[in-house]
SEMIKOL-123659 format. One line per 10 residues: number of its first residue (from 1); their letters; for each residue x, y, z of N, C-alpha, C, CB. Coordinates in nm, 4 decimals. Glycine has a CB too. Example, Ala and Ser with C-alpha at 12.3 -4.5 7.8 and 13.67 -1.06 7.14 Angstrom:
1 = as = 1.3190/-0.5690/0.7800/1.2300/-0.4500/0.7800/1.3200/-0.3300/0.7800/1.1308/-0.4473/0.9046 | 1.2850/-0.2250/0.7080/1.3670/-0.1060/0.7140/1.2900/0.0030/0.7870/1.4084/-0.0598/0.5725;
END
This chain:
1 = mrrstelaer = 18.1874/14.5979/-3.2068/18.0831/14.5280/-3.1357/18.0326/14.5411/-3.0239/18.1022/14.4341/-3.1272 | 18.2030/14.4519/-2.9973/18.2377/14.4182/-2.8420/18.2833/14.5091/-2.7534/18.3323/14.3267/-2.8291 | 18.2993/14.6382/-2.8455/18.3404/14.7711/-2.6940/18.2998/14.8065/-2.7559/18.4649/14.8483/-2.6143 | 18.2046/14.8621/-2.7930/18.0558/14.8844/-2.7474/17.9786/14.8669/-2.6461/17.9953/14.8391/-2.8016 | 18.0354/14.7472/-2.6763/17.9076/14.6107/-2.5155/17.9954/14.6344/-2.4238/17.8828/14.3697/-2.5258 | 18.1146/14.6173/-2.3536/18.2167/14.6469/-2.2282/18.2117/14.8388/-2.2439/18.4203/14.5543/-2.2634 | 18.1215/14.8723/-2.3187/18.0949/15.0589/-2.3080/18.0482/15.0378/-2.2490/18.0395/15.1701/-2.3879 | 17.8752/14.9345/-2.2386/17.7604/15.0483/-2.2377/17.7737/14.9875/-2.0534/17.5656/15.0224/-2.3687 | 17.8740/14.8169/-2.0845/17.8830/14.7545/-1.9229/17.8852/14.8566/-1.8375/18.0141/14.6664/-1.8834 | 18.0233/14.8889/-1.8884/18.1116/14.9824/-1.7680/18.0003/15.0810/-1.7496/18.2810/15.0697/-1.8209;
11 = eakiaelkrl = 17.9807/15.1554/-1.8219/17.8942/15.3047/-1.7610/17.7954/15.2548/-1.6995/17.8274/15.4206/-1.8707 | 17.6920/15.1615/-1.7433/17.5931/15.0835/-1.6679/17.6611/15.0499/-1.4998/17.5618/14.9307/-1.7662 | 17.7894/14.9695/-1.4947/17.8505/15.0126/-1.3420/17.8867/15.0783/-1.2704/17.9061/14.9950/-1.3083 | 17.9429/15.2098/-1.2863/17.8872/15.3681/-1.2833/17.8431/15.3756/-1.2395/17.8391/15.4406/-1.3437 | 17.6618/15.3865/-1.3541/17.5463/15.4895/-1.2846/17.5085/15.4410/-1.1495/17.4003/15.4986/-1.3735 | 17.5151/15.2831/-1.1652/17.5062/15.1744/-1.0175/17.5317/15.1603/-0.9703/17.5051/15.0958/-0.9760 | 17.7039/15.2297/-0.9546/17.6923/15.2697/-0.8333/17.7142/15.3863/-0.7585/17.7388/15.2087/-0.7919 | 17.7299/15.5436/-0.8088/17.6459/15.6821/-0.8650/17.5021/15.5762/-0.7594/17.6254/15.7192/-1.1221 | 17.4214/15.5509/-0.7906/17.2750/15.5847/-0.8087/17.2902/15.4975/-0.6369/17.1589/15.5060/-0.9833 | 17.3824/15.4052/-0.6027/17.3605/15.3283/-0.4137/17.4265/15.4045/-0.3509/17.4244/15.1627/-0.3601;
21 = ittgqydtle = 17.5184/15.5314/-0.3766/17.5493/15.5749/-0.2980/17.5417/15.7821/-0.2860/17.6628/15.4932/-0.2990 | 17.4492/15.7899/-0.4189/17.3659/15.9076/-0.4186/17.1888/15.8166/-0.2839/17.3219/15.9586/-0.6570 | 17.1675/15.7069/-0.3126/17.0753/15.6839/-0.2542/17.1068/15.6582/-0.0840/17.0200/15.5826/-0.3311 | 17.2438/15.5991/-0.0562/17.2872/15.5966/0.0554/17.2542/15.4071/0.0724/17.2068/15.7234/0.1581 | 17.2278/15.3101/0.0402/17.2037/15.2128/0.0476/17.3610/15.1566/0.0774/17.1194/15.1769/-0.0614 | 17.4298/15.2290/0.1212/17.5162/15.1505/0.1439/17.5050/15.1294/0.2600/17.6216/15.1772/0.1098 | 17.5512/15.0342/0.3949/17.4728/15.0531/0.5773/17.6492/15.0530/0.5627/17.3344/14.8830/0.7081 | 17.7219/15.0263/0.5636/17.8903/15.0843/0.5614/17.9930/15.1888/0.5143/17.9450/15.0158/0.5176 | 18.0376/15.2630/0.5163/18.1276/15.2785/0.4168/18.2852/15.1693/0.3869/18.1596/15.4222/0.4480 | 18.2064/15.0436/0.5222/18.3269/14.9324/0.4670/18.2890/14.8281/0.3193/18.3536/14.8096/0.6134;
31 = kledavdafl = 18.1256/14.8717/0.2731/18.0485/14.8153/0.2205/18.0074/14.8598/0.0557/17.9591/14.8207/0.3131 | 18.0551/15.0228/0.0682/18.0902/15.0757/-0.0420/18.1823/15.1403/-0.1198/18.0428/15.1142/-0.0472 | 18.2852/15.0862/0.0104/18.4449/15.0983/-0.1152/18.4534/14.9421/-0.1446/18.6474/15.1686/-0.0246 | 18.4689/14.8627/-0.0938/18.4326/14.6467/-0.1610/18.3304/14.7046/-0.3328/18.2284/14.4891/0.0346 | 18.2713/14.7940/-0.2859/18.2385/14.7800/-0.3935/18.2659/14.8637/-0.5143/18.1427/14.7670/-0.3756 | 18.3458/14.9965/-0.4882/18.4667/15.0781/-0.5766/18.5176/14.9820/-0.5868/18.5622/15.1956/-0.5294 | 18.5752/14.9083/-0.5153/18.7375/14.8036/-0.4949/18.7130/14.7159/-0.6261/18.7525/14.6704/-0.3145 | 18.5855/14.6746/-0.6220/18.5769/14.5785/-0.7497/18.5300/14.6242/-0.8691/18.4964/14.4703/-0.7291 | 18.4597/14.7773/-0.8515/18.4642/14.7916/-0.9961/18.6544/14.8289/-1.0935/18.3405/14.9372/-1.0109 | 18.6977/14.8550/-0.9539/18.8413/14.9419/-1.0346/18.9024/14.8512/-0.9898/18.9098/15.1065/-0.9977;
41 = wseqdrlqeq = 18.8591/14.6746/-0.9899/18.9545/14.6026/-0.9908/18.9027/14.5076/-1.1985/18.9501/14.4974/-0.8045 | 18.8076/14.4758/-1.1628/18.7301/14.4791/-1.2937/18.7794/14.5187/-1.4273/18.6317/14.5575/-1.2769 | 18.8092/14.7039/-1.3684/18.8981/14.7985/-1.5204/19.1055/14.7238/-1.5101/18.8970/15.0817/-1.4592 | 19.0805/14.7654/-1.3979/19.2236/14.7003/-1.4389/19.1989/14.5345/-1.5152/19.3289/14.6835/-1.2732 | 19.1519/14.4280/-1.4538/19.1961/14.3656/-1.5483/19.1452/14.3335/-1.7188/19.2043/14.2755/-1.4829 | 19.0366/14.4412/-1.6866/18.9962/14.5283/-1.8511/19.0929/14.6319/-1.9327/18.8632/14.6336/-1.8269 | 19.1528/14.6826/-1.8758/19.2533/14.6968/-1.9502/19.3884/14.6688/-1.9526/19.2497/14.7772/-1.9636 | 19.4441/14.5477/-1.8944/19.5049/14.4632/-1.8850/19.5827/14.3721/-2.0005/19.4355/14.4193/-1.8233 | 19.3842/14.3426/-2.0407/19.3352/14.2723/-2.1301/19.3762/14.2864/-2.2321/19.2360/14.2753/-2.1385 | 19.3057/14.4526/-2.3128/19.3403/14.4778/-2.3821/19.5065/14.5293/-2.4075/19.2530/14.5262/-2.3936;
51 = qeqtalliar = 19.5491/14.5476/-2.3160/19.7150/14.6022/-2.3953/19.7312/14.4445/-2.4482/19.8902/14.6749/-2.2541 | 19.7498/14.3416/-2.3562/19.8065/14.2425/-2.3959/19.7470/14.2099/-2.5883/19.7672/14.1265/-2.2694 | 19.5556/14.2118/-2.6145/19.5651/14.2125/-2.6729/19.6341/14.2848/-2.7965/19.5091/14.1904/-2.6429 | 19.6140/14.4253/-2.8409/19.7664/14.4794/-2.8699/19.8835/14.4208/-2.9174/19.8145/14.5194/-2.7717 | 19.9646/14.4095/-2.7596/20.0615/14.3846/-2.8048/20.0675/14.2483/-2.8792/20.1384/14.4038/-2.7143 | 19.9620/14.1480/-2.8447/19.9656/13.9999/-2.9311/19.8801/14.0658/-3.0675/19.8631/13.8343/-2.8340 | 19.8215/14.1268/-3.1225/19.8209/14.2327/-3.2379/19.9216/14.2261/-3.3386/19.8326/14.3645/-3.1868 | 20.0479/14.3353/-3.3220/20.1599/14.3656/-3.3324/20.2977/14.2492/-3.3618/20.1612/14.4348/-3.2221 | 20.2381/14.1751/-3.2248/20.3776/14.0613/-3.2517/20.3354/14.0221/-3.3398/20.4275/13.9396/-3.1594 | 20.2223/14.0301/-3.4226/20.1413/13.8831/-3.5035/20.2020/13.9831/-3.7139/19.8351/13.8736/-3.4404;
61 = ahpr = 20.1946/14.1336/-3.6569/20.2047/14.1497/-3.7630/20.3033/14.1656/-3.8145/20.1521/14.2082/-3.7873 | 20.4540/14.1518/-3.7020/20.5840/14.2135/-3.7656/20.6768/14.1191/-3.6667/20.6072/14.4090/-3.7503 | 20.6323/14.0060/-3.7410/20.6735/13.8433/-3.7001/20.8883/13.7902/-3.8053/20.4684/13.7031/-3.8110 | 20.9489/13.7490/-3.6524/21.1144/13.7856/-3.6778/21.1100/13.6887/-3.8274/21.2570/13.7137/-3.5188;
END
């Protein structure tokens, strides 16, 4: 359930970026770059958290 919610949120962010790009609602290229950077950083954080969760699950499943 959580994963589908995260996927929906991600798709909504991508759709919003696409809408803003196609409608030209960014005053400057710098503002557009900032929005894309913010999205990419949040994606990087999400992927890192996912990897940490996987590593934790593996460690718990195979105690020393």
